C-alpha positions, 0 to 999 in steps of 0.5 A, spaced: 500 500 500 503 506 497 503 511 503 500 518 502 502 525 505 495 525 508 496 519 511 502 521 514 500 527 516 494 524 520 498 519 524 503 525 526 497 529 528 494 523 532 501 522 535 502 529 537 496 530 540 495 523 543 488 523 541 484 520 535 479 526 536 484 531 536 488 529 531 482 528 526 480 535 528 487 538 526 487 534 519 480 536 518 477 529 518 472 524 522 475 520 528 473 514 525 477 516 519 483 517 523 482 511 526 482 507 520 488 511 517 492 508 523 490 501 522 492 501 515 499 504 517 499 498 522 497 493 517 502 496 512 508 495 517 506 489 520 507 492 527 503 496 532 504 503 533 499 506 538 497 503 544 489 504 544 488 502 551 491 508 555 488 515 556 492 519 553 494 514 548 501 511 548 506 510 543 510 504 542 517 505 540 515 503 533 510 508 533 515 513 535 520 511 530 515 512 525 513 519 528 520 522 527 521 519 520 514 521 517 515 528 521 521 529 517 518 527 510 512 532 512 517 538 514 521 537 507 515 537 503 513 543 506 519 546 505 520 544 498 513 547 496 514 553 500 521 554 496 517 553 489 512 558 490 517 563 493 520 563 486 514 566 483 513 571 489 516 577 491 520 576 497 517 581 503 514 580 510 518 580 517 523 575 519 524 575 527 531 572 529 533 570 536 541 568 537 545 566 543 550 571 544 556 566 544 554 565 536 558 571 535 557 577 530 562 574 525 557 570 521 551 574 523 553 581 521 555 578 514 548 575 513 544 581 515 548 585 511 547 580 505 540 579 506 538 587 507 541 588 500 538 582 496 531 583 499 530 590 501 522 589 502 523 584 508 524 587 515 529 583 519 529 583 527 535 580 530 535 580 538 541 577 542 538 573 548 540 567 553 539 560 550 533 559 554 530 565 552 531 563 544 528 557 545 522 560 549 521 566 543 521 560 538 516 556 542 512 562 543 512 565 536 516 571 538 521 569 534 521 565 527 528 562 527 533 561 533 540 561 532 543 556 538 549 552 539 548 545 541 541 545 538 536 540 541 530 538 537 524 536 540 516 535 538 515 542 537 522 544 535 526 542 528 533 543 527 537 546 521 544 544 522 549 550 520 556 548 522 560 544 527 566 548 529 573 546 532 575 549 538 582 552 540 586 555 546 587 562 545 592 567 549 595 574 548 601 575 544 605 576 550 603 570 554 608 564 555 604 559 551 604 564 545 612 562 545 611 555 545 612 550 539 608 545 542 603 545 548 600 540 552 594 540 556 597 539 563 600 546 562 593 549 563 593 547 570 592 553 575 592 557 569 588 564 569 582 562 564 577 567 561 570 563 561 563 563 559 558 564 564 555 557 568 549 555 565 551 555 557 552 549 553 559 551 551 561 552 558 559 545 560 562 542 554 569 546 556 568 544 563 567 537 562 573 537 557 578 539 562 575 535 568 576 529 564 583 530 563 584 532 570 586 539 569 583 545 573 584 552 571 583 559 575 577 562 572 578 569 573 572 572 568 566 569 566 562 572 560 556 570 556 559 572 549 565 571 545 566 578 543 568 580 550 572 574 552 576 575 546 577 582 549 579 580 556 584 575 553 587 580 548 589 584 555 592 578 558 587 577 563 587 569 562 587 564 556 580 561 553 578 556 549 574 559 543 571 556 536 576 557 531 572 561 526 571 566 531 578 568 532 580 568 525 580 576 524 584 577 531 589 572 529 590 575 523 591 582 526 596 579 531 592 581 537 591 574 539 595 567 538 592 560 537 596 556 542 599 550 539 595 545 543 591 540 540 583 540 542 581 535 536 575 532 540 572 538 543 567 541 537 561 546 537 555 545 533 551 550 531 544 550 528 537 554 527 531 552 531 524 553 528 517 551 530 517 544 527 509 544 524 510 551 521 512 552 514 518 557 512 515 563 509 519 565 503 523 570 507 525 565 512 527 560 507 532 565 504 535 568 511 536 560 512 540 559 506 544 566 506 546 564 514 548 557 512 552 560 506 555 565 510 558 559 515 560 555 509 564 561 507 568 562 514 575 559 515 576 552 516 573 550 523 578 544 524 
């Protein structure tokens, strides 16, 4: 039995609402029709997907796998359809973007400038917010897109991957580590360190990296954004571990030095979060395309 997009949508609505009646209403069909769709899917796959004996409905592991896969199919179809329609439409409207401070300005500024130049009739609003606020803004529809590190998908939020960035140890040109031909992780023991604020995902990952290697640094300053951390390191307030692309300009100017320490297994993923059930508007789709392109043009992250 070939599956139709309507069947997939009905099944996803039932699973998302944990109710045949509410799922049917979302799909614009009767409850009995929704029940029949799920039964047909179960017969087609030869496995039970939903436990009807519980209230609210419970989803078997196979049903959860189907939900995640079918949801991806529906999202991709909606995005393709929107892109096709956008080719013959004038790009206008609003795009509201929330981004965490630690993403930095190095890619966002380039994307904003290019987008305004290419699509002058689209109004773009960019706000820098703490990570929890970015997720909240997207969920509450106060923002259309959220740019975060270590992005987390959920039932209500989808993720568009941006880039995985390598991390490097940076210091001022006057720091003793800048003069070494090779550094070891043990040389960070007790070192003055400029870090991210506690609670940020990137801080937790760096702390975990150092803890696993039994290295304890002396965190003298903590900030919520990369730009301020770089300024503190430039005046020799301490060393720091930062995404490589974010320090490229300073390294080229000679105000920062990448210490010769290999940190290959510490990387920072970036992504765009969005409401999973909302199709991208033409303006949103173009902004995402430009943002991904701007990250692709950044210096090599490894």
